[in-house]
mmCIF file as gemmi writes it, N, C-alpha and C atoms, coordinates in Angstrom:
data_model
loop_
_atom_site.group_PDB
_atom_site.id
_atom_site.type_symbol
_atom_site.label_atom_id
_atom_site.label_alt_id
_atom_site.label_comp_id
_atom_site.label_asym_id
_atom_site.label_entity_id
_atom_site.label_seq_id
_atom_site.pdbx_PDB_ins_code
_atom_site.Cartn_x
_atom_site.Cartn_y
_atom_site.Cartn_z
_atom_site.occupancy
_atom_site.B_iso_or_equiv
_atom_site.pdbx_formal_charge
_atom_site.auth_seq_id
_atom_site.auth_asym_id
_atom_site.pdbx_PDB_model_num
ATOM 1 N N . MET Axp A 1 ? 116.12 73.962 74.21 1 0 ? 1 A 1
ATOM 2 C CA . MET Axp A 1 ? 115.322 72.905 74.323 1 0 ? 1 A 1
ATOM 3 C C . MET Axp A 1 ? 115.006 73.276 76.312 1 0 ? 1 A 1
ATOM 4 N N . ARG Axp A 2 ? 113.87 73.513 76.512 1 0 ? 2 A 1
ATOM 5 C CA . ARG Axp A 2 ? 113.239 73.398 77.985 1 0 ? 2 A 1
ATOM 6 C C . ARG Axp A 2 ? 113.487 72.198 78.755 1 0 ? 2 A 1
ATOM 7 N N . LYS Axp A 3 ? 114.323 72.834 79.952 1 0 ? 3 A 1
ATOM 8 C CA . LYS Axp A 3 ? 114.312 71.122 81.069 1 0 ? 3 A 1
ATOM 9 C C . LYS Axp A 3 ? 112.912 71.087 81.815 1 0 ? 3 A 1
ATOM 10 N N . ILE Axp A 4 ? 112.161 70.189 81.985 1 0 ? 4 A 1
ATOM 11 C CA . ILE Axp A 4 ? 111.394 70.206 83.091 1 0 ? 4 A 1
ATOM 12 C C . ILE Axp A 4 ? 111.886 69.431 84.472 1 0 ? 4 A 1
ATOM 13 N N . THR Axp A 5 ? 111.484 69.989 85.693 1 0 ? 5 A 1
ATOM 14 C CA . THR Axp A 5 ? 111.87 68.291 86.681 1 0 ? 5 A 1
ATOM 15 C C . THR Axp A 5 ? 110.271 68.698 87.491 1 0 ? 5 A 1
ATOM 16 N N . ILE Axp A 6 ? 110.014 67.384 87.522 1 0 ? 6 A 1
ATOM 17 C CA . ILE Axp A 6 ? 108.652 67.44 88.171 1 0 ? 6 A 1
ATOM 18 C C . ILE Axp A 6 ? 109.059 66.702 89.766 1 0 ? 6 A 1
ATOM 19 N N . VAL Axp A 7 ? 108.879 67.422 90.71 1 0 ? 7 A 1
ATOM 20 C CA . VAL Axp A 7 ? 109.248 66.694 92.147 1 0 ? 7 A 1
ATOM 21 C C . VAL Axp A 7 ? 107.714 65.848 92.955 1 0 ? 7 A 1
ATOM 22 N N . VAL Axp A 8 ? 107.669 64.837 93.264 1 0 ? 8 A 1
ATOM 23 C CA . VAL Axp A 8 ? 106.912 64.167 94.287 1 0 ? 8 A 1
ATOM 24 C C . VAL Axp A 8 ? 107.408 64.189 95.628 1 0 ? 8 A 1
ATOM 25 N N . CYS Axp A 9 ? 106.524 64.723 96.212 1 0 ? 9 A 1
ATOM 26 C CA . CYS Axp A 9 ? 107.236 63.663 97.945 1 0 ? 9 A 1
ATOM 27 C C . CYS Axp A 9 ? 106.06 63.275 98.367 1 0 ? 9 A 1
ATOM 28 N N . THR Axp A 10 ? 106.894 62.231 98.952 1 0 ? 10 A 1
ATOM 29 C CA . THR Axp A 10 ? 105.638 61.087 99.731 1 0 ? 10 A 1
ATOM 30 C C . THR Axp A 10 ? 106.066 60.856 100.888 1 0 ? 10 A 1
ATOM 31 N N . PHE Axp A 11 ? 104.904 60.094 101.922 1 0 ? 11 A 1
ATOM 32 C CA . PHE Axp A 11 ? 105.068 59.505 102.981 1 0 ? 11 A 1
ATOM 33 C C . PHE Axp A 11 ? 104.727 58.479 102.9 1 0 ? 11 A 1
ATOM 34 N N . ASN Axp A 12 ? 104.987 57.417 103.115 1 0 ? 12 A 1
ATOM 35 C CA . ASN Axp A 12 ? 104.332 56.325 103.597 1 0 ? 12 A 1
ATOM 36 C C . ASN Axp A 12 ? 103.343 55.795 102.876 1 0 ? 12 A 1
ATOM 37 N N . ARG Axp A 13 ? 103.206 55.823 101.727 1 0 ? 13 A 1
ATOM 38 C CA . ARG Axp A 13 ? 101.949 56.196 100.484 1 0 ? 13 A 1
ATOM 39 C C . ARG Axp A 13 ? 102.294 55.761 99.611 1 0 ? 13 A 1
ATOM 40 N N . ALA Axp A 14 ? 102.657 54.391 99.528 1 0 ? 14 A 1
ATOM 41 C CA . ALA Axp A 14 ? 103.3 53.424 98.456 1 0 ? 14 A 1
ATOM 42 C C . ALA Axp A 14 ? 102.339 53.137 97.317 1 0 ? 14 A 1
ATOM 43 N N . ASP Axp A 15 ? 101.114 52.942 98.126 1 0 ? 15 A 1
ATOM 44 C CA . ASP Axp A 15 ? 99.904 52.222 96.761 1 0 ? 15 A 1
ATOM 45 C C . ASP Axp A 15 ? 99.375 53.583 96.163 1 0 ? 15 A 1
ATOM 46 N N . GLN Axp A 16 ? 99.311 54.808 96.806 1 0 ? 16 A 1
ATOM 47 C CA . GLN Axp A 16 ? 98.98 56.168 96.216 1 0 ? 16 A 1
ATOM 48 C C . GLN Axp A 16 ? 100.457 56.336 95.207 1 0 ? 16 A 1
ATOM 49 N N . LEU Axp A 17 ? 101.15 55.968 95.333 1 0 ? 17 A 1
ATOM 50 C CA . LEU Axp A 17 ? 102.342 56.801 94.522 1 0 ? 17 A 1
ATOM 51 C C . LEU Axp A 17 ? 102.615 55.662 93.4 1 0 ? 17 A 1
ATOM 52 N N . GLY Axp A 18 ? 102.705 54.312 93.405 1 0 ? 18 A 1
ATOM 53 C CA . GLY Axp A 18 ? 101.986 53.321 91.946 1 0 ? 18 A 1
ATOM 54 C C . GLY Axp A 18 ? 101.461 53.779 91.54 1 0 ? 18 A 1
ATOM 55 N N . GLU Axp A 19 ? 99.946 54.314 91.903 1 0 ? 19 A 1
ATOM 56 C CA . GLU Axp A 19 ? 98.681 55.374 90.616 1 0 ? 19 A 1
ATOM 57 C C . GLU Axp A 19 ? 99.743 56.438 90.317 1 0 ? 19 A 1
ATOM 58 N N . THR Axp A 20 ? 100.101 56.693 90.734 1 0 ? 20 A 1
ATOM 59 C CA . THR Axp A 20 ? 100.593 58.311 90.315 1 0 ? 20 A 1
ATOM 60 C C . THR Axp A 20 ? 101.928 57.866 89.997 1 0 ? 20 A 1
ATOM 61 N N . LEU Axp A 21 ? 102.807 56.737 89.458 1 0 ? 21 A 1
ATOM 62 C CA . LEU Axp A 21 ? 103.899 56.76 88.402 1 0 ? 21 A 1
ATOM 63 C C . LEU Axp A 21 ? 103.174 56.212 87.574 1 0 ? 21 A 1
ATOM 64 N N . GLU Axp A 22 ? 102.259 55.408 87.697 1 0 ? 22 A 1
ATOM 65 C CA . GLU Axp A 22 ? 101.659 54.774 86.214 1 0 ? 22 A 1
ATOM 66 C C . GLU Axp A 22 ? 101.224 55.885 85.611 1 0 ? 22 A 1
ATOM 67 N N . ARG Axp A 23 ? 100.526 56.941 86.571 1 0 ? 23 A 1
ATOM 68 C CA . ARG Axp A 23 ? 99.866 57.798 85.296 1 0 ? 23 A 1
ATOM 69 C C . ARG Axp A 23 ? 100.733 58.844 84.632 1 0 ? 23 A 1
ATOM 70 N N . PHE Axp A 24 ? 101.884 58.986 85.501 1 0 ? 24 A 1
ATOM 71 C CA . PHE Axp A 24 ? 103.135 59.921 84.417 1 0 ? 24 A 1
ATOM 72 C C . PHE Axp A 24 ? 103.79 58.868 83.409 1 0 ? 24 A 1
ATOM 73 N N . SER Axp A 25 ? 103.809 57.455 83.471 1 0 ? 25 A 1
ATOM 74 C CA . SER Axp A 25 ? 104.085 56.563 82.804 1 0 ? 25 A 1
ATOM 75 C C . SER Axp A 25 ? 103.479 56.617 81.243 1 0 ? 25 A 1
ATOM 76 N N . THR Axp A 26 ? 102.093 56.801 81.695 1 0 ? 26 A 1
ATOM 77 C CA . THR Axp A 26 ? 101.521 57.278 79.95 1 0 ? 26 A 1
ATOM 78 C C . THR Axp A 26 ? 101.019 58.284 79.812 1 0 ? 26 A 1
ATOM 79 N N . GLN Axp A 27 ? 102.338 59.515 80.028 1 0 ? 27 A 1
ATOM 80 C CA . GLN Axp A 27 ? 101.955 61.129 79.578 1 0 ? 27 A 1
ATOM 81 C C . GLN Axp A 27 ? 102.901 60.938 78.163 1 0 ? 27 A 1
ATOM 82 N N . GLU Axp A 28 ? 102.557 61.392 77.043 1 0 ? 28 A 1
ATOM 83 C CA . GLU Axp A 28 ? 103.232 62.23 76.067 1 0 ? 28 A 1
ATOM 84 C C . GLU Axp A 28 ? 103.469 63.177 76.097 1 0 ? 28 A 1
ATOM 85 N N . LEU Axp A 29 ? 104.639 63.036 75.799 1 0 ? 29 A 1
ATOM 86 C CA . LEU Axp A 29 ? 105.96 64.82 76.716 1 0 ? 29 A 1
ATOM 87 C C . LEU Axp A 29 ? 105.971 65.527 74.913 1 0 ? 29 A 1
ATOM 88 N N . PRO Axp A 30 ? 105.862 67.1 75.256 1 0 ? 30 A 1
ATOM 89 C CA . PRO Axp A 30 ? 106.109 67.82 74.049 1 0 ? 30 A 1
ATOM 90 C C . PRO Axp A 30 ? 108.022 67.849 73.622 1 0 ? 30 A 1
ATOM 91 N N . SER Axp A 31 ? 107.643 67.796 72.167 1 0 ? 31 A 1
ATOM 92 C CA . SER Axp A 31 ? 108.798 67.086 71.544 1 0 ? 31 A 1
ATOM 93 C C . SER Axp A 31 ? 109.867 68.715 71.709 1 0 ? 31 A 1
ATOM 94 N N . ASP Axp A 32 ? 109.671 69.521 72.437 1 0 ? 32 A 1
ATOM 95 C CA . ASP Axp A 32 ? 110.254 71.232 72.871 1 0 ? 32 A 1
ATOM 96 C C . ASP Axp A 32 ? 111.013 70.803 73.842 1 0 ? 32 A 1
ATOM 97 N N . CYS Axp A 33 ? 110.749 69.467 75.141 1 0 ? 33 A 1
ATOM 98 C CA . CYS Axp A 33 ? 111.359 69.648 76.106 1 0 ? 33 A 1
ATOM 99 C C . CYS Axp A 33 ? 111.964 68.51 76.57 1 0 ? 33 A 1
ATOM 100 N N . GLU Axp A 34 ? 112.79 68.429 77.468 1 0 ? 34 A 1
ATOM 101 C CA . GLU Axp A 34 ? 113.045 67.555 78.568 1 0 ? 34 A 1
ATOM 102 C C . GLU Axp A 34 ? 112.187 66.984 79.854 1 0 ? 34 A 1
ATOM 103 N N . VAL Axp A 35 ? 112.38 66.172 80.349 1 0 ? 35 A 1
ATOM 104 C CA . VAL Axp A 35 ? 111.358 65.845 81.51 1 0 ? 35 A 1
ATOM 105 C C . VAL Axp A 35 ? 112.383 65.054 82.381 1 0 ? 35 A 1
ATOM 106 N N . GLU Axp A 36 ? 112.401 65.195 83.722 1 0 ? 36 A 1
ATOM 107 C CA . GLU Axp A 36 ? 113.115 64.535 85.137 1 0 ? 36 A 1
ATOM 108 C C . GLU Axp A 36 ? 111.605 64.555 85.731 1 0 ? 36 A 1
ATOM 109 N N . LEU Axp A 37 ? 111.759 63.138 86.82 1 0 ? 37 A 1
ATOM 110 C CA . LEU Axp A 37 ? 110.95 62.934 87.924 1 0 ? 37 A 1
ATOM 111 C C . LEU Axp A 37 ? 111.781 62.731 88.524 1 0 ? 37 A 1
ATOM 112 N N . LEU Axp A 38 ? 111.363 63.273 89.988 1 0 ? 38 A 1
ATOM 113 C CA . LEU Axp A 38 ? 112.104 63.206 91.13 1 0 ? 38 A 1
ATOM 114 C C . LEU Axp A 38 ? 111.587 62.699 92.261 1 0 ? 38 A 1
ATOM 115 N N . VAL Axp A 39 ? 111.202 61.733 92.772 1 0 ? 39 A 1
ATOM 116 C CA . VAL Axp A 39 ? 110.548 61.516 94.268 1 0 ? 39 A 1
ATOM 117 C C . VAL Axp A 39 ? 111.475 61.115 95.318 1 0 ? 39 A 1
ATOM 118 N N . VAL Axp A 40 ? 110.813 61.543 96.113 1 0 ? 40 A 1
ATOM 119 C CA . VAL Axp A 40 ? 111.66 62.528 97.153 1 0 ? 40 A 1
ATOM 120 C C . VAL Axp A 40 ? 110.771 61.664 98.52 1 0 ? 40 A 1
ATOM 121 N N . ASP Axp A 41 ? 111.908 60.422 98.837 1 0 ? 41 A 1
ATOM 122 C CA . ASP Axp A 41 ? 111.153 59.758 99.926 1 0 ? 41 A 1
ATOM 123 C C . ASP Axp A 41 ? 111.334 60.635 101.515 1 0 ? 41 A 1
ATOM 124 N N . ASN Axp A 42 ? 110.283 60.687 102.016 1 0 ? 42 A 1
ATOM 125 C CA . ASN Axp A 42 ? 110.284 61.676 103.055 1 0 ? 42 A 1
ATOM 126 C C . ASN Axp A 42 ? 110.216 60.702 104.607 1 0 ? 42 A 1
ATOM 127 N N . ASN Axp A 43 ? 111.034 59.833 104.853 1 0 ? 43 A 1
ATOM 128 C CA . ASN Axp A 43 ? 111.529 59.288 105.613 1 0 ? 43 A 1
ATOM 129 C C . ASN Axp A 43 ? 110.287 58.175 105.822 1 0 ? 43 A 1
ATOM 130 N N . SER Axp A 44 ? 110.22 57.522 104.597 1 0 ? 44 A 1
ATOM 131 C CA . SER Axp A 44 ? 108.973 56.282 105.016 1 0 ? 44 A 1
ATOM 132 C C . SER Axp A 44 ? 109.01 55.197 105.221 1 0 ? 44 A 1
ATOM 133 N N . ASN Axp A 45 ? 108.294 54.065 106.224 1 0 ? 45 A 1
ATOM 134 C CA . ASN Axp A 45 ? 108.798 52.933 106.576 1 0 ? 45 A 1
ATOM 135 C C . ASN Axp A 45 ? 107.751 51.747 105.591 1 0 ? 45 A 1
ATOM 136 N N . ASP Axp A 46 ? 107.203 51.751 104.379 1 0 ? 46 A 1
ATOM 137 C CA . ASP Axp A 46 ? 106.718 51.095 103.671 1 0 ? 46 A 1
ATOM 138 C C . ASP Axp A 46 ? 107.173 50.932 102.775 1 0 ? 46 A 1
ATOM 139 N N . ASN Axp A 47 ? 107.151 50.361 101.799 1 0 ? 47 A 1
ATOM 140 C CA . ASN Axp A 47 ? 107.438 49.718 100.627 1 0 ? 47 A 1
ATOM 141 C C . ASN Axp A 47 ? 107.639 50.654 99.003 1 0 ? 47 A 1
ATOM 142 N N . THR Axp A 48 ? 108.174 52.065 99.974 1 0 ? 48 A 1
ATOM 143 C CA . THR Axp A 48 ? 107.833 53.176 99.106 1 0 ? 48 A 1
ATOM 144 C C . THR Axp A 48 ? 108.947 52.858 98.054 1 0 ? 48 A 1
ATOM 145 N N . ARG Axp A 49 ? 110.225 52.2 98.104 1 0 ? 49 A 1
ATOM 146 C CA . ARG Axp A 49 ? 111.493 52.496 97.501 1 0 ? 49 A 1
ATOM 147 C C . ARG Axp A 49 ? 111.348 51.572 96.327 1 0 ? 49 A 1
ATOM 148 N N . ASP Axp A 50 ? 110.811 50.506 96.633 1 0 ? 50 A 1
ATOM 149 C CA . ASP Axp A 50 ? 110.625 48.861 95.988 1 0 ? 50 A 1
ATOM 150 C C . ASP Axp A 50 ? 109.262 49.52 94.675 1 0 ? 50 A 1
ATOM 151 N N . VAL Axp A 51 ? 108.809 50.397 95.269 1 0 ? 51 A 1
ATOM 152 C CA . VAL Axp A 51 ? 107.716 50.728 94.252 1 0 ? 51 A 1
ATOM 153 C C . VAL Axp A 51 ? 108.114 51.801 93.209 1 0 ? 51 A 1
ATOM 154 N N . ILE Axp A 52 ? 109.14 52.444 93.5 1 0 ? 52 A 1
ATOM 155 C CA . ILE Axp A 52 ? 109.882 53.301 92.308 1 0 ? 52 A 1
ATOM 156 C C . ILE Axp A 52 ? 110.903 52.449 91.602 1 0 ? 52 A 1
ATOM 157 N N . SER Axp A 53 ? 111.253 51.755 92.269 1 0 ? 53 A 1
ATOM 158 C CA . SER Axp A 53 ? 112.026 50.797 91.745 1 0 ? 53 A 1
ATOM 159 C C . SER Axp A 53 ? 111.895 50.299 90.431 1 0 ? 53 A 1
ATOM 160 N N . LYS Axp A 54 ? 110.381 49.82 90.441 1 0 ? 54 A 1
ATOM 161 C CA . LYS Axp A 54 ? 109.55 48.698 89.628 1 0 ? 54 A 1
ATOM 162 C C . LYS Axp A 54 ? 109.017 49.873 88.857 1 0 ? 54 A 1
ATOM 163 N N . TRP Axp A 55 ? 108.881 51.397 88.943 1 0 ? 55 A 1
ATOM 164 C CA . TRP Axp A 55 ? 108.305 52.088 87.868 1 0 ? 55 A 1
ATOM 165 C C . TRP Axp A 55 ? 109.027 53.195 87.305 1 0 ? 55 A 1
ATOM 166 N N . ALA Axp A 56 ? 111.103 53.253 87.879 1 0 ? 56 A 1
ATOM 167 C CA . ALA Axp A 56 ? 111.625 53.884 86.977 1 0 ? 56 A 1
ATOM 168 C C . ALA Axp A 56 ? 112.168 52.764 85.534 1 0 ? 56 A 1
ATOM 169 N N . GLU Axp A 57 ? 111.783 51.6 85.429 1 0 ? 57 A 1
ATOM 170 C CA . GLU Axp A 57 ? 112.118 51.013 84.583 1 0 ? 57 A 1
ATOM 171 C C . GLU Axp A 57 ? 110.864 51.325 83.227 1 0 ? 57 A 1
ATOM 172 N N . LYS Axp A 58 ? 109.586 51.428 83.66 1 0 ? 58 A 1
ATOM 173 C CA . LYS Axp A 58 ? 108.841 52.29 82.897 1 0 ? 58 A 1
ATOM 174 C C . LYS Axp A 58 ? 108.565 53.136 82.316 1 0 ? 58 A 1
ATOM 175 N N . MET Axp A 59 ? 109.035 54.176 82.478 1 0 ? 59 A 1
ATOM 176 C CA . MET Axp A 59 ? 109.28 55.427 82.618 1 0 ? 59 A 1
ATOM 177 C C . MET Axp A 59 ? 109.599 56.168 81.208 1 0 ? 59 A 1
ATOM 178 N N . PRO Axp A 60 ? 109.102 56.679 80.842 1 0 ? 60 A 1
ATOM 179 C CA . PRO Axp A 60 ? 109.274 57.392 79.427 1 0 ? 60 A 1
ATOM 180 C C . PRO Axp A 60 ? 110.697 58.415 79.381 1 0 ? 60 A 1
ATOM 181 N N . PHE Axp A 61 ? 110.826 58.763 80.531 1 0 ? 61 A 1
ATOM 182 C CA . PHE Axp A 61 ? 111.808 59.711 81.106 1 0 ? 61 A 1
ATOM 183 C C . PHE Axp A 61 ? 112.22 59.483 82.575 1 0 ? 61 A 1
ATOM 184 N N . PRO Axp A 62 ? 113.525 59.715 82.617 1 0 ? 62 A 1
ATOM 185 C CA . PRO Axp A 62 ? 114.452 59.881 84.018 1 0 ? 62 A 1
ATOM 186 C C . PRO Axp A 62 ? 113.14 59.631 84.877 1 0 ? 62 A 1
ATOM 187 N N . LEU Axp A 63 ? 113.664 58.963 85.992 1 0 ? 63 A 1
ATOM 188 C CA . LEU Axp A 63 ? 113.158 58.704 87.574 1 0 ? 63 A 1
ATOM 189 C C . LEU Axp A 63 ? 114.159 58.438 88.252 1 0 ? 63 A 1
ATOM 190 N N . ARG Axp A 64 ? 114.366 60.038 89.187 1 0 ? 64 A 1
ATOM 191 C CA . ARG Axp A 64 ? 115.198 59.17 90.005 1 0 ? 64 A 1
ATOM 192 C C . ARG Axp A 64 ? 114.469 59.499 92.139 1 0 ? 64 A 1
ATOM 193 N N . TYR Axp A 65 ? 115.615 58.604 92.516 1 0 ? 65 A 1
ATOM 194 C CA . TYR Axp A 65 ? 114.961 58.747 93.924 1 0 ? 65 A 1
ATOM 195 C C . TYR Axp A 65 ? 115.73 59.267 94.963 1 0 ? 65 A 1
ATOM 196 N N . TYR Axp A 66 ? 114.854 60.004 95.761 1 0 ? 66 A 1
ATOM 197 C CA . TYR Axp A 66 ? 115.727 60.642 96.958 1 0 ? 66 A 1
ATOM 198 C C . TYR Axp A 66 ? 115.361 60.555 98.087 1 0 ? 66 A 1
ATOM 199 N N . PHE Axp A 67 ? 116.191 59.861 99.407 1 0 ? 67 A 1
ATOM 200 C CA . PHE Axp A 67 ? 115.593 59.657 100.684 1 0 ? 67 A 1
ATOM 201 C C . PHE Axp A 67 ? 115.83 60.867 101.6 1 0 ? 67 A 1
ATOM 202 N N . GLU Axp A 68 ? 114.947 61.41 101.975 1 0 ? 68 A 1
ATOM 203 C CA . GLU Axp A 68 ? 115.13 62.698 103.17 1 0 ? 68 A 1
ATOM 204 C C . GLU Axp A 68 ? 114.801 62.1 104.025 1 0 ? 68 A 1
ATOM 205 N N . GLY Axp A 69 ? 115.264 61.637 105.508 1 0 ? 69 A 1
ATOM 206 C CA . GLY Axp A 69 ? 115.563 61.282 106.269 1 0 ? 69 A 1
ATOM 207 C C . GLY Axp A 69 ? 114.803 62.403 107.493 1 0 ? 69 A 1
ATOM 208 N N . ARG Axp A 70 ? 114.627 63.733 107.401 1 0 ? 70 A 1
ATOM 209 C CA . ARG Axp A 70 ? 114.226 64.959 107.961 1 0 ? 70 A 1
ATOM 210 C C . ARG Axp A 70 ? 112.694 64.715 107.549 1 0 ? 70 A 1
ATOM 211 N N . GLN Axp A 71 ? 111.374 64.484 109.049 1 0 ? 71 A 1
ATOM 212 C CA . GLN Axp A 71 ? 110.516 64.567 108.739 1 0 ? 71 A 1
ATOM 213 C C . GLN Axp A 71 ? 110.205 65.873 108.18 1 0 ? 71 A 1
ATOM 214 N N . GLY Axp A 72 ? 109.29 66.129 107.391 1 0 ? 72 A 1
ATOM 215 C CA . GLY Axp A 72 ? 108.488 67.549 106.545 1 0 ? 72 A 1
ATOM 216 C C . GLY Axp A 72 ? 108.444 67.678 105.349 1 0 ? 72 A 1
ATOM 217 N N . LYS Axp A 73 ? 107.448 67.748 105.016 1 0 ? 73 A 1
ATOM 218 C CA . LYS Axp A 73 ? 107.137 68.508 103.619 1 0 ? 73 A 1
ATOM 219 C C . LYS Axp A 73 ? 108.425 69.738 103.41 1 0 ? 73 A 1
ATOM 220 N N . SER Axp A 74 ? 108.538 70.418 104.052 1 0 ? 74 A 1
ATOM 221 C CA . SER Axp A 74 ? 109.642 71.531 103.255 1 0 ? 74 A 1
ATOM 222 C C . SER Axp A 74 ? 110.897 70.866 103.185 1 0 ? 74 A 1
ATOM 223 N N . PHE Axp A 75 ? 111.336 69.709 103.893 1 0 ? 75 A 1
ATOM 224 C CA . PHE Axp A 75 ? 112.689 68.877 103.798 1 0 ? 75 A 1
ATOM 225 C C . PHE Axp A 75 ? 112.321 68.29 102.817 1 0 ? 75 A 1
ATOM 226 N N . ALA Axp A 76 ? 111.534 67.798 102.712 1 0 ? 76 A 1
ATOM 227 C CA . ALA Axp A 76 ? 111.264 67.043 101.648 1 0 ? 76 A 1
ATOM 228 C C . ALA Axp A 76 ? 111.54 67.828 100.412 1 0 ? 76 A 1
ATOM 229 N N . MET Axp A 77 ? 110.721 68.636 100.09 1 0 ? 77 A 1
ATOM 230 C CA . MET Axp A 77 ? 110.856 70.036 99.02 1 0 ? 77 A 1
ATOM 231 C C . MET Axp A 77 ? 111.993 70.27 98.686 1 0 ? 77 A 1
ATOM 232 N N . ASN Axp A 78 ? 112.563 70.823 99.703 1 0 ? 78 A 1
ATOM 233 C CA . ASN Axp A 78 ? 114.375 71.383 99.335 1 0 ? 78 A 1
ATOM 234 C C . ASN Axp A 78 ? 114.855 70.128 99.152 1 0 ? 78 A 1
ATOM 235 N N . CYS Axp A 79 ? 114.829 68.886 99.752 1 0 ? 79 A 1
ATOM 236 C CA . CYS Axp A 79 ? 115.852 67.686 98.562 1 0 ? 79 A 1
ATOM 237 C C . CYS Axp A 79 ? 115.16 67.644 97.554 1 0 ? 79 A 1
ATOM 238 N N . GLY Axp A 80 ? 114.536 68.485 96.699 1 0 ? 80 A 1
ATOM 239 C CA . GLY Axp A 80 ? 113.728 67.829 95.494 1 0 ? 80 A 1
ATOM 240 C C . GLY Axp A 80 ? 114.329 69.33 94.822 1 0 ? 80 A 1
ATOM 241 N N . ILE Axp A 81 ? 114.227 70.442 95.302 1 0 ? 81 A 1
ATOM 242 C CA . ILE Axp A 81 ? 115.042 71.268 94.751 1 0 ? 81 A 1
ATOM 243 C C . ILE Axp A 81 ? 116.225 71.387 94.53 1 0 ? 81 A 1
ATOM 244 N N . ALA Axp A 82 ? 117.307 70.56 95.601 1 0 ? 82 A 1
ATOM 245 C CA . ALA Axp A 82 ? 118.307 71.011 95.506 1 0 ? 82 A 1
ATOM 246 C C . ALA Axp A 82 ? 119.339 69.812 94.224 1 0 ? 82 A 1
ATOM 247 N N . ASN Axp A 83 ? 118.55 68.719 94.186 1 0 ? 83 A 1
ATOM 248 C CA . ASN Axp A 83 ? 118.495 67.988 92.86 1 0 ? 83 A 1
ATOM 249 C C . ASN Axp A 83 ? 117.962 68.151 91.76 1 0 ? 83 A 1
ATOM 250 N N . ALA Axp A 84 ? 117.573 69.116 91.265 1 0 ? 84 A 1
ATOM 251 C CA . ALA Axp A 84 ? 116.579 69.285 90.397 1 0 ? 84 A 1
ATOM 252 C C . ALA Axp A 84 ? 117.666 69.642 89.169 1 0 ? 84 A 1
ATOM 253 N N . SER Axp A 85 ? 117.666 69.412 88.062 1 0 ? 85 A 1
ATOM 254 C CA . SER Axp A 85 ? 118.072 69.875 86.867 1 0 ? 85 A 1
ATOM 255 C C . SER Axp A 85 ? 117.576 70.54 86.129 1 0 ? 85 A 1
ATOM 256 N N . GLY Axp A 86 ? 116.01 70.694 85.988 1 0 ? 86 A 1
ATOM 257 C CA . GLY Axp A 86 ? 115.275 71.553 84.844 1 0 ? 86 A 1
ATOM 258 C C . GLY Axp A 86 ? 115.802 73.021 85.49 1 0 ? 86 A 1
ATOM 259 N N . ASP Axp A 87 ? 115.305 73.182 84.405 1 0 ? 87 A 1
ATOM 260 C CA . ASP Axp A 87 ? 114.551 75.18 83.879 1 0 ? 87 A 1
ATOM 261 C C . ASP Axp A 87 ? 113.365 75.524 84.45 1 0 ? 87 A 1
ATOM 262 N N . LEU Axp A 88 ? 112.158 74.437 84.813 1 0 ? 88 A 1
ATOM 263 C CA . LEU Axp A 88 ? 111.195 74.62 85.012 1 0 ? 88 A 1
ATOM 264 C C . LEU Axp A 88 ? 110.847 73.642 86.595 1 0 ? 88 A 1
ATOM 265 N N . LEU Axp A 89 ? 110.627 73.99 87.445 1 0 ? 89 A 1
ATOM 266 C CA . LEU Axp A 89 ? 110.259 72.456 88.853 1 0 ? 89 A 1
ATOM 267 C C . LEU Axp A 89 ? 109.039 73.041 88.997 1 0 ? 89 A 1
ATOM 268 N N . ALA Axp A 90 ? 108.153 71.694 88.914 1 0 ? 90 A 1
ATOM 269 C CA . ALA Axp A 90 ? 106.518 71.786 89.254 1 0 ? 90 A 1
ATOM 270 C C . ALA Axp A 90 ? 106.28 70.288 89.975 1 0 ? 90 A 1
ATOM 271 N N . PHE Axp A 91 ? 105.818 70.789 90.92 1 0 ? 91 A 1
ATOM 272 C CA . PHE Axp A 91 ? 105.876 70.211 92.488 1 0 ? 91 A 1
ATOM 273 C C . PHE Axp A 91 ? 103.834 69.561 92.532 1 0 ? 91 A 1
ATOM 274 N N . THR Axp A 92 ? 104.524 67.973 92.688 1 0 ? 92 A 1
ATOM 275 C CA . THR Axp A 92 ? 102.552 67.341 92.632 1 0 ? 92 A 1
ATOM 276 C C . THR Axp A 92 ? 102.894 66.469 94.19 1 0 ? 92 A 1
């Protein structure tokens, strides 16, 4: 069975993040793979963490939160890579 890790890096976009997580929550998954979703908060100062907590309960697969205090997309992406457990990584 394949394991897929989806990494979402975000910075101060709690509203858009909520919409994105809502879409993920309705996905039908293939029976031959496991999926995990990692959200990397790249030093946001809005309610990003609260949005993730709300949607974590509704996901059909694991949703994990990571905080990356070093500003910059590459730091956030590397945080996602370091914490991924999937055989395949997808970034959105």
